[in-house]
C-alpha positions in Angstrom: 113.7 85.9 74.8 112.6 89.3 76.2 111.9 89.7 79.9 108.3 89.7 80.9 106.7 93.1 81.7 104.5 93.5 84.7 102.0 96.3 84.3 100.1 97.5 87.3 97.0 99.7 86.8 96.5 102.0 89.7 94.4 104.9 90.9 95.8 107.8 93.0 94.8 107.5 96.6 93.9 103.8 96.4 95.2 102.0 99.6 95.3 98.6 97.9 97.3 100.1 95.0 99.8 101.6 97.5 100.1 98.2 99.2 100.6 96.5 95.9 103.4 98.9 94.8 105.1 98.5 98.1 104.8 94.7 98.0 106.2 94.4 94.5 109.1 96.8 95.4 109.9 94.7 98.5 110.0 91.6 96.3 112.4 93.4 93.9 110.0 93.2 91.0 110.3 95.9 88.4 106.9 97.0 87.1 105.3 99.6 84.9 102.6 101.6 86.6 99.7 103.0 84.6 97.3 105.4 86.4 93.7 105.0 85.4 93.4 108.8 86.1 94.7 108.9 82.5 91.8 108.3 80.1 93.9 106.1 77.8 95.0 103.8 80.6 91.4 103.7 82.0 90.2 102.7 78.5 92.9 100.0 78.2 92.0 98.6 81.6 88.3 98.3 80.8 88.4 97.4 77.1 91.5 95.2 76.9 91.3 93.5 80.3 87.6 93.7 81.2 88.6 95.0 84.7 87.0 97.9 86.6 89.0 97.8 89.8 92.5 98.8 90.9 95.0 97.5 91.4 95.0 95.3 88.3 98.2 93.4 87.5 98.9 92.2 84.0 101.8 90.0 82.9 101.7 87.8 79.9 98.3 86.2 79.7 97.7 86.6 83.5 95.4 89.3 84.9 95.0 89.7 88.6 92.3 92.2 89.8 92.8 93.4 93.4 95.7 92.9 95.9 95.7 89.1 96.2 99.1 88.3 97.8 98.9 84.6 97.0 98.1 85.1 93.4 100.7 87.8 93.1 103.4 85.5 94.6 102.4 82.8 92.1 102.7 85.3 89.2 106.1 86.5 90.5 107.3 82.9 90.7 106.0 82.1 87.3 107.5 85.1 85.5 110.3 86.4 87.6 111.5 83.4 89.6 115.0 82.0 89.1 
């Protein structure tokens, strides 16, 4: 079974995005960052995930909009826990 992929949509200069990246790194979670400064990633965020804010985290069927530490911890436990 392939490992889950955590995608984090970010915006340059976004304080919450910075906190999110640091938090995930501290937790040892590998993630793929997609900057919405790139038109393709912005389109994907809006059209595919119906989100308009950063950070937005996507893993499997789960989508978390904003830096919500409790929900992020639950997502980490669900997909990346032992």
